[in-house]
N, C-alpha and C positions, 0 to 999 in steps of 0.2 A: 515430475520439476527434479531431477538430480544433484542440481548446485545451487545451493542458498544463501545466498549474501544478507546476512543479520546485522544490522546498525546496532551498536553497543553504546547505551548512554545510562547514568544515573537516574534519567525521568522515569516518573510512577507507571508508564506504561512499559518497561523492558521484561519484565515479566510475565506481560501477556503475550509479547512479542515472540519471546523465547519460549514458550510454549507454544505457538503457532509453528515456529521454525521447527522444532520437536516435532511435532503432528504430521506435517509435510514430508518432513526427512524419513520418519518411520512407515509411512502410508506410499511412501516411493522408493524407499531405500535410497534416498539422498543423503548429501554431505552438507554440512552447518560449515559456511567461514563468517567467524565472528570478526567484525570487523568493527576496532576501536580506534578512534580517532581523537588527537588531543592537542588545542590548540594553545599557544601561548600569546597570541596575539590581544593580550588586556590592553584597553583604552582608558590613560587614567589624563582626564586634565588636568596641564598644569605639569604634568611631570614629566617633566622635560630630560629627567635623567635615569628615567628607567625605573628609578626605584621601588616605584609600586607593583612594575610587573615583578621586579626581581624577589620582591618579596612574595607573592602571589604563586610563583611557580612551584614552588617546593609544595606547597598546598594543592597543585592542580595535580602535580605527578602523583603523590601521595593516594590523592581522592581514584586517581586512577588505577593505579595499583591496588587498590582494594577492591574496586568494584572487580578486575580481572579476576582476581585470585576468587571471590566469594562465586562470581559463574562458572569459572572453570572448575571449585568442587563442585559446584551443582549436575556439571555437564559430565563430571568424572562418575555419578550415581546412574546415568542416563546409558540408554542402550542405542545410540546414535553417533554417526560418526562426525566429528567435528576438527578445526584446528580454529589457531586465534593468528591474527594478523592485526599488529599495531603500527599507527603513522602520525607522525606530529602535520596537521593543518588541519583545515577545515571539512567536516565529516561528510559534506554535500559533494564534497570536490574527489576526494577520496573515494566515497563509494560509486560516484559515476566512471573514476578511473578505474575502479575494479569488476564494474558491472559487463564488461562484455564479453567476460567468457562465465557468467552465471547465467543461469535460468531464470530468476527471478531475486528480486531486493525487499524485505521489508523492513518497514520502519513504521514509528511511533507516529500519533496526528500531529504531534506540537514540535516544534522546531528546538533545536538546545537552547536552553534554558527561557523559554517562552510557553512553561507548562500556563493555562490559566487562559493563554490568547483565545479572544473571541472569532480571529479569524484559522482560516485551514493553514496547513505547514506549508512555507514557501518551499523549504526542502521535499516535499513530497512532492509539488508541482511541478519542481525543477528537473527533479528526477524523471518520472512521469513524459517529458517532455523533450529530454535530451537521451535517457538512457535506451540503451537496445532492446532493455528485458522490461518484460512487467514490474511493476510498484504494487506491494500490496501493505496497504495502511492498514495497521492492526490497533482499537482504542484498547486503554488501559483496562474497561471490564471483562475483556475475553477472556475467557476460563480453557476456553481450546477451541480447537478449530475440526469439526467431526467433518472428516471430506467426504463421508457419506452424507452430509446432509444436502437439500435442495440448495443449488445456486441461480440467485436472479438476474438477470441481463439485463441493463439498462440500453434497450434498442432505440435510437433514433434514425438511425440508416446511414450512418455519417462513416466515412472510410477508417476514422478512427475508433469506433466501436466494434469494427468490422476486424483493427488488428488487436485490440484487446480481445475479442476473443476466440481469436486463432490463438495468442499467449496464451489461451486458459486452459485452451484442448486439453492440456495432461492432469489438472485440477477436473474440471470439468465431466471427464472420464471415469473420476471416481462417484461421481454425483448421483443419487438414486434419481433424482427428477431435474430438468433445466427449463427454467421458464425464460422465456423473451418477453419482456415488459415494453409494452409501449403504450405511452403516454398521449392520449391524441387529442387533439384541440380542431375541430375543423375550421376554426378562424385563422388559424396557421396554414401558410404555405409548408410544404414540407420543402426542406433548403435539400437532400441527399438524394441518394439515388438505389440504395441499395434496401429492399424490403424485409420485413424480417422472415418471411418466406423462404427467402434467400441465404438468410443466415442459418435455419433450421436446416436449411438442404447441405448447407457446407457441415453442419453438426452429423447431419446423418450418414455422410460420406465418412466419417472417423469412428462409426458404431454410436454414435449420441443423439438421444433422443430428445426432442425439444419440446416442448408445448408453447404457443405464441398466446400472450394474455393483452388484449387490445383493454385499457384502464380509459377514461373518459376522465378530461383534464379536472373537470368541477373547478371547486372555489380553493381547494386545497394548493398548498405550496408543490411543486412535480416532486421536490423531493421527500416531502414531507409523504406525499403520492405513493413513492416508488417505499418508501422504506415501509409503508404499511403493508404494500403487495409482499415485501420479502417476510415479512413479520407473518403475515395470515397462511404463506405457505410455509413457514418455519426453516425457510432460507441459511444456511450460515455464513455465509457470503456474497457481496455482490460484485457483480464485473462492469466497469464503466468504461468509455472512451474518455481520452480530454485532447484537446488540441488548442492552440492560440499562442500569446507571448509570453515572455517569461515573468516568473513571479504569479502566475496563476493571471494573469490578467483577462483571459478570456479562457473558457472551460465548457466543454462539451454542455446541451440543453441549454446554452445562455447562460451561465455561471450556475446550473443545477448540482454539477462535482464541486465547485466553488462551496457551496451550502452543504453540500453532503459531508464533504471535508471537515468543514468546520465542526459538526456535532456530529463523527459516524457514530452507528449504531451497531454497527458489524465490519468486521472487515471488509475492506474495498480493495477490488485489483482494477489498477490502471495501468491503460497502455495508450500510447501516441503511434 
């Protein structure tokens, strides 16, 4: 993945996704586009004359400039190619606009100003559903992305996971082992048409060997089962498809992706 679009914000996951962006750039000879978007749309009840907004703008601008200076100083000491793009407006909209000529978007697990929220990032969901490129969600405790580590693909046979599989090929080619994990439940009917063997055959055509792993559903949540399987195989990343309406109203595996994004335990690559 040669062109990496990185969301810049002052949340506590910023350092983690910056490190992951650099890991991918080094492994692929890629280029990082740091996108910083600042919105001055501050809503203050009763502030009919915009006095609260006017007072907030200098502080917002100063914080943005400090963050840029810090990250640019850090990047200046790294052996990666990068550039900085600053925009006014909602980050989600600017990332979507810039995504057409990028190979991957890297974001955190929380929306701007909503760290500690229990639900998944609405921005990550919107980008996964609308952007023409995959989205990599990086949790804050990620130290680095070992691109040679095994990767788990949460396979349910949907066209969406097929899209995610194809989008992930450049990273899967660097992995030491790819697992197509199917959480099976004999009581549920299969909704989609693509078997795990077809996914493995597609990867084989790209020179990537994949091992199919069928996991009985059991009593645990599907999300927990997938994380357990990924941890068992020492996976560094999980790949999933996403489908549904806006704001993550519906997602792959009947809400499994929604649950996984609420508490991601490793980087999660999504595509629609």
